[in-house]
C-alpha positions as CSV (number, residue, x, y, z in Angstrom):
1,M,53.1,6.3,46.2
2,T,55.4,4.1,44.6
3,E,57.4,4.6,41.3
4,Q,58.6,2.3,38.6
5,H,61.2,3.2,36.0
6,S,61.9,1.7,32.5
7,Q,65.0,2.4,30.1
8,I,64.0,2.8,26.5
9,G,67.2,3.9,24.8
10,S,68.1,7.3,26.4
11,Q,64.7,7.9,27.5
12,R,63.3,7.1,31.0
13,V,59.5,6.5,31.3
14,S,58.5,7.0,34.9
15,V,55.1,5.5,35.9
16,S,53.8,7.2,39.4
17,E,51.4,4.4,40.6
18,G,49.3,6.8,42.9
19,A,48.6,9.4,40.4
20,N,48.9,7.5,37.1
21,A,51.1,10.6,35.9
22,L,53.5,9.9,33.1
23,T,56.6,12.1,32.7
24,T,59.9,11.7,30.6
25,A,63.4,12.4,31.6
26,G,66.3,12.8,29.1
27,A,69.8,11.4,29.3
28,G,70.8,14.6,31.3
29,G,68.4,13.6,34.0
30,V,66.3,16.9,33.9
31,E,62.6,15.9,34.4
32,T,59.8,17.8,32.8
33,T,56.0,17.4,32.5
34,A,54.1,17.9,29.3
35,S,50.7,18.7,28.7
36,D,48.3,15.8,29.1
37,L,48.1,14.9,25.4
38,E,51.7,15.8,24.5
39,R,52.8,13.8,27.6
40,D,50.9,10.6,26.7
41,R,51.9,10.8,23.0
42,A,55.6,11.3,23.9
43,T,55.4,8.0,26.0
44,G,53.5,6.1,23.4
45,Y,50.1,6.3,25.4
46,V,47.3,7.7,23.3
47,G,43.4,8.0,24.0
48,A,40.2,9.1,22.5
49,A,39.8,12.5,21.2
50,G,43.1,13.8,22.7
51,Q,41.9,13.0,26.3
52,A,44.4,12.4,29.0
53,I,44.0,8.7,29.2
54,G,46.4,8.1,32.2
55,R,43.3,8.7,34.6
56,R,41.9,5.5,33.6
57,R,44.3,2.4,33.3
58,N,41.8,0.1,31.5
59,D,41.6,2.3,28.5
60,R,45.2,2.8,28.1
61,I,46.5,1.8,24.5
62,V,50.3,1.8,24.0
63,A,50.5,3.1,20.3
64,A,54.1,4.5,19.3
65,S,53.7,3.3,15.7
66,A,51.8,4.9,13.0
67,P,49.5,1.6,12.6
68,M,48.5,1.8,16.2
69,Q,47.7,5.5,16.3
70,S,45.6,5.0,13.5
71,V,43.8,2.2,15.4
72,V,43.4,4.6,18.3
73,D,42.1,7.4,16.0
74,Q,39.7,5.0,14.5
75,A,38.4,3.7,17.6
76,S,38.0,7.2,19.2
77,A,35.9,8.2,16.6
78,I,33.8,5.0,16.4
79,A,33.4,5.1,20.2
80,R,31.1,8.2,19.8
81,S,28.6,6.1,17.4
82,T,26.3,3.3,18.4
83,D,27.4,1.0,15.4
84,A,28.6,-2.5,15.8
85,V,32.4,-3.1,15.4
86,L,34.6,-5.7,13.9
87,L,38.0,-5.9,15.4
88,I,40.1,-7.8,12.8
89,G,43.6,-9.1,13.5
90,P,46.0,-11.9,14.5
91,S,45.4,-13.6,18.0
92,G,47.3,-11.7,20.8
93,S,47.5,-8.4,18.8
94,G,45.3,-6.5,21.3
95,R,42.0,-6.6,19.7
96,K,40.2,-7.1,23.0
97,H,42.2,-4.4,24.8
98,V,41.0,-1.9,22.0
99,A,37.5,-3.3,22.3
100,R,37.4,-2.3,26.1
101,A,38.9,1.0,25.2
102,I,36.1,1.6,22.8
103,H,33.5,0.8,25.5
104,Q,35.2,3.0,27.9
105,W,35.3,6.2,25.7
106,S,31.7,5.4,24.5
107,A,28.4,7.0,26.0
108,R,27.8,3.5,27.4
109,A,30.7,3.4,29.6
110,A,28.6,3.4,32.7
111,G,26.7,0.3,31.3
112,P,27.9,-3.3,31.7
113,L,30.6,-4.7,29.4
114,V,29.8,-8.4,28.8
115,E,32.6,-10.6,27.2
116,L,31.6,-13.8,25.7
117,S,34.2,-16.2,24.0
118,I,32.8,-18.4,21.3
119,L,35.7,-20.8,21.2
120,G,34.9,-24.4,21.6
121,L,30.9,-23.8,21.7
122,A,28.7,-25.9,19.5
123,E,26.0,-24.2,17.7
124,A,23.2,-24.8,20.0
125,D,25.5,-23.3,22.8
126,Q,26.4,-20.5,20.8
127,L,22.7,-19.5,20.4
128,R,21.9,-20.2,24.0
129,E,24.8,-18.2,25.2
130,L,23.8,-15.2,22.9
131,Y,20.2,-15.2,23.1
132,G,19.1,-17.2,26.3
133,D,15.5,-18.5,25.8
134,G,15.5,-17.0,22.3
135,T,12.5,-14.9,22.9
136,T,13.3,-12.2,25.3
137,G,17.1,-12.6,25.4
138,S,16.7,-13.2,29.3
139,G,19.8,-15.4,30.4
140,G,21.7,-14.7,27.3
141,A,24.6,-12.3,26.9
142,F,22.6,-9.8,25.0
143,G,20.1,-9.5,28.0
144,R,23.0,-9.0,30.4
145,A,24.6,-6.3,28.2
146,E,21.5,-4.2,27.9
147,G,22.4,-0.6,28.2
148,G,26.1,-1.4,27.6
149,T,28.3,-3.2,25.4
150,L,28.5,-7.0,24.3
151,L,32.0,-8.1,23.3
152,I,31.9,-11.3,21.3
153,E,35.6,-12.9,21.2
154,A,36.5,-15.1,18.4
155,A,33.3,-14.2,16.2
156,D,34.8,-16.1,13.2
157,Q,34.1,-19.4,15.1
158,L,30.4,-18.8,15.1
159,S,28.6,-21.3,13.0
160,P,27.2,-19.8,9.6
161,A,23.6,-19.8,11.1
162,T,24.5,-18.1,14.3
163,F,26.7,-15.6,12.4
164,A,23.8,-15.0,10.1
165,R,21.4,-14.4,13.0
166,L,23.8,-12.0,14.7
167,G,23.7,-9.8,11.5
168,K,20.1,-9.8,11.5
169,T,19.8,-8.9,15.2
170,I,22.2,-6.0,14.6
171,R,20.4,-4.8,11.5
172,E,17.0,-4.9,13.4
173,A,18.4,-3.5,16.4
174,A,15.9,-0.7,16.7
175,A,13.0,-3.2,16.6
176,T,14.4,-5.9,19.1
177,P,14.6,-5.9,22.8
178,F,18.5,-6.4,22.6
179,R,19.7,-2.7,23.5
180,A,23.4,-3.6,23.5
181,R,26.1,-2.3,21.2
182,V,28.0,-5.3,19.7
183,L,31.8,-5.4,19.5
184,A,33.4,-8.6,17.9
185,T,37.0,-10.0,17.5
186,L,37.9,-12.0,14.5
187,S,41.1,-13.5,13.2
188,T,43.0,-12.3,10.1
189,G,42.5,-14.8,7.4
190,A,39.0,-16.1,8.6
191,G,38.2,-16.8,5.1
192,A,35.1,-18.7,5.5
193,V,33.4,-16.0,7.3
194,D,31.2,-13.5,5.3
195,F,32.2,-10.4,7.1
196,S,29.7,-8.5,5.1
197,A,26.8,-10.3,7.1
198,I,27.5,-7.9,9.9
199,P,26.9,-4.2,9.5
200,G,28.9,-1.7,11.0
201,Q,32.5,-0.5,11.4
202,R,35.7,-2.5,10.8
203,I,39.2,-1.9,12.5
204,Q,42.2,-3.7,11.4
205,I,44.8,-4.4,13.8
206,A,48.4,-5.4,12.7
207,G,50.6,-8.1,14.4
208,L,53.4,-6.8,16.6
209,S,56.1,-7.7,14.0
210,D,54.4,-5.0,11.7
211,R,54.5,-2.4,14.2
212,S,58.0,-2.7,15.7
213,E,57.9,0.9,17.2
214,D,55.6,-0.4,19.9
215,I,57.8,-3.2,21.2
216,L,59.9,-1.0,23.7
217,P,57.1,1.1,24.9
218,L,55.0,-2.0,25.4
219,A,57.9,-3.7,27.1
220,A,58.3,-0.6,29.5
221,H,54.5,-0.7,30.1
222,F,54.7,-4.3,31.1
223,L,57.9,-3.7,33.1
224,A,56.2,-1.1,35.2
225,E,53.0,-3.2,35.6
226,F,54.7,-6.5,36.7
227,G,57.7,-5.0,38.4
228,A,54.9,-3.2,40.8
229,A,53.0,-6.4,41.2
230,E,56.2,-8.7,42.0
231,S,57.5,-5.6,44.3
232,V,61.1,-6.1,42.7
233,E,63.5,-3.4,41.9
234,I,63.9,-3.6,38.1
235,V,65.6,-0.6,36.7
236,G,65.1,-1.5,33.0
237,F,66.3,-3.5,30.1
238,S,70.1,-3.8,29.2
239,L,71.1,-2.8,25.7
240,D,71.3,-6.3,24.5
241,A,68.0,-7.0,25.9
242,R,66.4,-4.1,24.1
243,R,68.1,-5.3,20.7
244,W,66.7,-8.8,21.4
245,L,63.2,-7.4,22.0
246,V,63.4,-5.4,18.7
247,E,64.6,-8.3,16.6
248,E,62.4,-11.2,18.1
249,P,59.5,-12.1,15.6
250,W,56.8,-12.1,18.2
251,S,54.7,-14.6,16.5
252,G,52.5,-14.5,19.6
253,N,52.2,-10.7,19.4
254,V,51.6,-8.5,22.4
255,R,50.2,-11.5,24.5
256,E,53.6,-13.1,24.1
257,L,55.9,-10.2,24.7
258,R,53.6,-9.7,27.9
259,E,54.4,-13.1,29.2
260,R,57.9,-12.9,28.4
261,I,58.3,-9.8,30.4
262,R,56.5,-11.2,33.2
263,Q,58.6,-14.3,33.5
264,A,62.0,-12.3,32.8
265,I,61.1,-10.0,35.8
266,R,60.9,-13.2,38.3
267,L,64.3,-14.4,36.5
268,A,66.1,-11.2,36.7
269,G,64.9,-10.6,40.4
270,Q,66.7,-7.0,40.4
271,G,68.6,-4.6,38.5
272,A,68.3,-4.5,34.5
273,I,66.7,-7.4,32.5
274,S,69.1,-9.0,30.3
275,A,68.7,-10.7,26.9
276,E,69.3,-14.1,28.6
277,A,66.5,-13.5,31.1
278,L,64.2,-12.8,28.1
279,M,65.5,-15.9,26.2
280,L,65.0,-18.0,29.3
281,S,61.7,-16.9,30.1
282,T,58.7,-19.0,28.8
283,E,54.9,-18.4,28.4
284,G,53.1,-19.7,31.3
285,D,54.1,-20.5,34.9
286,D,55.7,-24.0,33.9
287,V,59.5,-24.0,35.0
288,A,61.8,-26.1,32.7
289,S,64.6,-28.2,33.9
290,F,68.0,-26.4,33.8
291,K,69.1,-28.8,30.9
292,D,65.9,-27.8,28.9
293,A,66.4,-24.1,29.8
294,K,70.0,-24.3,28.7
295,R,69.2,-25.8,25.6
296,A,66.5,-23.3,24.8
297,F,68.7,-20.6,25.6
298,E,71.6,-21.6,23.2
299,T,69.0,-22.3,20.3
300,R,67.6,-18.7,20.7
301,Y,71.0,-17.1,21.3
302,V,72.6,-18.9,18.1
303,E,69.3,-17.9,16.2
304,G,69.6,-14.2,17.2
305,L,73.2,-13.9,16.4
306,L,73.0,-15.8,13.0
307,R,70.0,-13.6,12.2
308,R,72.1,-10.4,13.0
309,C,75.1,-11.9,11.0
310,S,73.0,-13.0,7.9
311,G,74.2,-16.6,8.6
312,N,77.8,-15.8,8.5
313,I,79.3,-18.2,10.9
314,S,82.7,-16.6,11.4
315,R,81.2,-13.1,12.1
316,A,78.5,-14.7,14.7
317,A,81.5,-16.3,16.3
318,R,83.5,-13.2,16.7
319,M,80.3,-11.5,18.3
320,A,80.0,-14.3,20.6
321,K,83.6,-14.1,21.5
322,K,84.0,-17.8,20.7
323,D,86.5,-19.8,18.5
324,R,84.9,-20.5,15.1
325,K,85.1,-24.4,15.6
326,D,83.7,-24.3,19.2
327,F,80.9,-22.0,17.9
328,Y,80.1,-24.4,15.2
329,D,79.8,-27.3,17.6
330,V,77.1,-24.9,19.4
331,I,75.3,-24.6,16.2
332,R,75.5,-28.5,15.6
333,R,74.2,-29.1,19.1
334,T,71.2,-26.7,18.7
335,G,70.3,-28.0,15.2
336,V,70.2,-24.4,14.0
337,D,70.6,-24.1,10.2
338,P,72.9,-21.0,9.3
339,G,71.7,-21.4,5.7
340,H,68.1,-20.4,6.7
341,F,69.5,-16.7,7.8
342,R,71.5,-16.2,4.5
343,G,70.3,-14.0,1.6
């Protein structure tokens, strides 16, 4: 049995890989094990109807924030129904992960979960992928998902005609051969889509910047996940790394955070992950040249300091332990505008 640890403030989250058990240890180092639900709530992991979700990795949801705890409460209640569900939120916010949890928590968990992405498909291809030959549904996603769940990703990219047909299919579900529950992800602000055409439940999922309480628990979760996969000794995050994680805007949401942690682990190698490792990490597997990486680090470092100092150059220079003139030269080299962070 291997064990990974992640530091979050004064609390350590310990993930025992063999038993999937979560325990917490305070600053004093005395470890205690809570009841299933209390344990998972305390570490930011929550599941359906108060169940101990550590038993199934694929239905875990990190939900330390009130918005995500509300999402989990909605999802666990909706899972017990057969209604179609629209999961609405920005890209990378975890819509698909919540959809998978709904399937796992439902009575259809033993059935198939068929995932179909609509991105880049022409209208004719959308219909073919969904309905196959159009009469029995054989060969289409609906046919493959019979007895289980069909997850349609990027449903806001469906053509108006396909979207309308999907709504009709769901409304007439009792009279059609398609005995699959429909879950669909849609982007926030998909104004061209008439959501009312799809009957069923709605779950709104906020972007990561609107639920900052989830950032450090998510970071700890990904640290344990990738630390085990990479077989490296990562003990947690440094104080400056934790501050950087919380202050980062995360425009790419949970997906961006996940990739940053994955790359930072490779850069850090062992010990604690620093803010520098997080700043130098990039999404994807491409490795930047040293010159480009240094420039990217300087830019992000300067932006972070100026953001914390509300654009005050003298204060930022003191925090960086640099002469004001030298620090101003760095600002000019990066092209960052201090005025952007004032007022």
